[in-house]
NUNUTOR-25553 format. One record per residue: residue in three letters; x, z, y of N, C-alpha, C in turn. Coordinates in steps of 0.1 Angstrom, whole numbers, padded with zeros to 4 digits, always signed. Each point is the difference from the previous one (the first is absolute). Layout:
ALAXZYXZYXZY ...
END
This chain:
MET-0327+1070+0702-0012+0002+0008-0004-0013+0006 SER-0012-0004-0001-0004-0013+0005-0003+0000+0015 TYR-0001-0012+0006-0002-0001+0014-0013+0007+0004 ASN-0011-0001-0008-0012+0007+0003+0001+0015+0000 THR+0009+0005-0009+0002+0014-0001+0007+0005+0013 LEU+0010-0008+0004+0007+0003+0013-0009+0001+0012 VAL-0009-0010+0000-0009-0001+0012-0009+0012+0000 ILE-0006+0003-0012-0009+0011-0001+0007+0013+0003 VAL+0012+0003-0005+0008+0012+0002+0002+0001+0015 SER+0004-0011+0007+0003+0000+0014-0013+0004+0007 VAL-0011-0006-0003-0013+0004+0007-0003+0014-0002 LEU+0002+0005-0012-0003+0014-0004+0009+0009+0008 GLU+0013-0003+0000+0010+0008+0008-0004+0000+0015 GLY-0004-0012+0005-0004-0001+0014-0012+0009+0003 ASP-0010+0000-0009-0011+0009+0002+0004+0014-0001 ALA+0009+0003-0009+0004+0015-0001+0007+0004+0012 ILE+0009-0009+0006+0007+0004+0013-0010+0002+0011 LEU-0010-0009+0001-0010+0001+0010-0008+0013-0001 ILE-0004+0003-0012-0008+0012-0003+0009+0012+0005 HIS+0013+0000-0004+0009+0011+0003+0001+0001+0016 MET+0002-0011+0007+0001+0000+0014-0013+0006+0007 GLU-0012-0004-0006-0012+0004+0006-0002+0015-0003 HIS+0005+0004-0012-0001+0015-0003+0009+0008+0010 MET+0012-0005+0003+0008+0007+0009-0006+0001+0013 GLU-0007-0011+0005-0007+0000+0013-0011+0011+0000 SER-0007+0000-0012-0011+0010+0000+0005+0014+0000 ILE+0011+0003-0006+0006+0013+0001+0003+0004+0014 ASN+0005-0010+0007+0003+0002+0015-0012+0002+0009 GLY-0011-0002-0006-0013+0002+0008-0005-0013+0006 SER+0006-0011-0001-0005-0012+0007-0011-0007-0008 ARG-0004+0005-0011-0011-0006-0008-0011+0009-0002 PRO-0012-0005-0001-0012+0009-0001+0000+0005-0015 ALA-0009+0011-0002+0000+0006-0013-0006-0010-0011 SER-0008-0009+0004-0005-0010-0010+0011-0008-0005 PHE+0011+0000+0006+0012-0008-0005+0003+0003-0014 GLU-0001+0014-0004+0004+0004-0013-0009-0007-0010 ALA-0013-0002+0002-0008-0007-0009+0003-0015-0001 THR+0003-0005+0012+0004-0014+0000+0013-0002-0008 GLN+0009+0009+0002+0013+0000-0007-0002+0000-0015 ARG-0009+0010-0004-0002+0001-0015-0006-0013-0006 GLU-0009-0006+0008-0005-0013-0004+0011-0011-0002 ARG+0009+0000+0010+0011-0010+0000+0009+0003-0012 VAL+0002+0013-0003+0009+0004-0011-0007-0005-0013 THR-0013+0002+0000-0008-0004-0012+0001-0015-0002 ARG-0001-0007+0011+0001-0015-0001+0014-0004-0005 VAL+0010+0006+0005+0014-0003-0004+0002+0004-0015 GLU-0006+0011-0004+0000+0004-0014-0007-0011-0009 GLU-0012-0004+0005-0007-0011-0007+0008-0013-0002 LYS+0007-0003+0012+0008-0012-0001+0011+0001-0010 ILE+0006+0012+0000+0011+0002-0010-0005-0001-0014 CYS-0012+0007-0002-0006+0000-0014-0004-0015-0004 ALA-0005-0007+0009-0004-0014-0003+0012-0008-0003 HIS+0010+0002+0008+0013-0007-0003+0006+0003-0013 MET+0001+0014-0003+0005+0004-0013-0008-0005-0012 GLU-0013+0000+0002-0009-0005-0011+0003-0015-0003 ALA+0002-0008+0012+0003-0014-0002+0013-0002-0006 GLU+0011+0008+0004+0013-0001-0006-0001+0003-0015 LEU-0008+0011-0003-0001+0004-0014-0007-0010-0009 GLY-0010-0007+0006-0006-0011-0007+0009-0011-0003 GLU+0009-0004+0010+0010-0010-0002+0010+0004-0011 ILE+0004+0013+0000+0009+0005-0011-0007-0001-0014 ARG-0012+0004+0000-0007-0001-0013-0001-0014-0005 LYS-0002-0009+0009-0001-0014-0004+0014-0005-0006 GLU+0011+0004+0007+0013-0003-0004+0003+0006-0014 VAL-0004+0013-0002+0002+0006-0012-0007-0007-0012 GLU-0012-0004+0003-0008-0008-0011+0007-0013-0003 LEU+0005-0007+0011+0007-0012-0003+0013+0002-0008 ILE+0007+0010+0003+0012+0004-0008-0003+0003-0014 LYS-0011+0007-0002-0005+0003-0014-0003-0012-0008 LYS-0007-0010+0007-0004-0013-0006+0013-0007-0004 LEU+0010-0001+0010+0012-0007-0002+0008+0005-0012 LYS+0000+0014-0001+0007+0007-0011-0007-0004-0013 LEU-0013+0000+0000-0008-0003-0012+0003-0014-0005 THR+0000-0009+0010+0003-0014-0002+0015-0002-0006 GLU+0009+0007+0006+0014+0000-0005+0001+0005-0014 HIS-0008+0011-0003+0001+0006-0014-0006-0010-0009 ILE-0011-0006+0003-0006-0010-0009+0009-0012-0003 THR+0007-0004+0011+0009-0012-0002+0012+0004-0009 VAL+0005+0012+0002+0011+0005-0008-0004+0001-0015 LYS-0013+0006-0002-0005+0001-0013-0001-0013-0007 ARG-0005-0010+0008-0002-0014-0006+0014-0006-0004 ASN+0009+0002+0009+0014-0005-0003+0006+0007-0013 ILE-0003+0012-0001+0005+0007-0012-0007-0005-0013 GLU-0013-0002+0001-0007-0006-0011+0005-0013-0004 LYS+0003-0009+0010+0005-0014-0003+0014+0002-0006 ALA+0008+0009+0005+0014+0001-0006-0001+0005-0014 ASN-0010+0009-0003-0002+0005-0014-0004-0011-0009 GLU-0009-0008+0005-0004-0012-0008+0011-0009-0003 ALA+0008-0003+0009+0012-0009-0001+0010+0006-0011 LEU+0002+0013+0001+0008+0008-0010-0005-0001-0014 GLU-0013+0002-0001-0007-0002-0013+0002-0013-0006 LYS-0001-0011+0008+0002-0013-0005+0015-0002-0004 GLU+0009+0005+0008+0014-0001-0004+0003+0007-0013 ASN-0006+0012-0002+0001+0008-0012-0005-0008-0012 GLU-0012-0006+0002-0006-0008-0011+0010-0011-0004 ILE+0006-0007+0010+0009-0011-0003+0012+0005-0007 LEU+0006+0012+0004+0011+0006-0006-0003+0004-0015 ARG-0012+0005-0003-0004+0004-0013-0001-0013-0009 ASP-0005-0010+0006-0001-0013-0008+0014-0005-0003 MET+0009+0000+0010+0014-0005-0003+0007+0009-0010 SER-0003+0014+0001+0006+0009-0009-0004-0003-0015 ALA-0013-0003-0001-0005-0003-0013+0006-0013-0005 ARG+0001-0010+0008+0006-0013-0004+0015+0002-0005 LEU+0007+0008+0009+0014+0003-0004+0001+0007-0013 ARG-0009+0010-0003+0000+0006-0013-0002-0009-0011 LYS-0010-0009+0001-0002-0010-0010+0012-0009-0002 LEU+0006-0004+0011+0012-0009-0001+0011+0007-0007 ASN+0002+0014+0004+0010+0008-0006-0002+0001-0015 GLU-0013+0002-0004-0003+0001-0015+0003-0013-0006 THR-0004-0011+0006+0003-0013-0006+0015-0003-0002 LEU+0008+0004+0010+0014-0001-0001+0007+0008-0010 MET-0005+0013-0002+0004+0009-0010-0003-0005-0014 LYS-0012-0007-0001-0003-0005-0014+0009-0012-0003 GLU+0002-0008+0010+0009-0012-0002+0014+0004-0003 ALA+0005+0011+0006+0013+0005-0002+0002+0006-0013 ALA-0011+0005-0006+0001+0007-0013+0000-0010-0011 
END
């Protein structure tokens, strides 16, 4: 949880405690009837703060997910290129081995003819 998240949660919890205290006072009769409307407005504001905060956090998470996807794609492309390079090197080695094998066959044939 980031510092900003902690600050916002603390503010929201503070508002919630204040609303609860005011509600308890209104139950005891020390608040006017219009307090309920005011309290509903405050609760709505707190809910709006929570929603805004959650939307901001969700936006950050989405950005991080997109970055991770891009990094994974980049890694995949890099691995694919490395595999292609390794395959090319193996093909060259196979070509060299085929050439050497053909030379050895010719040399073997020449030696067999000379021995006969």
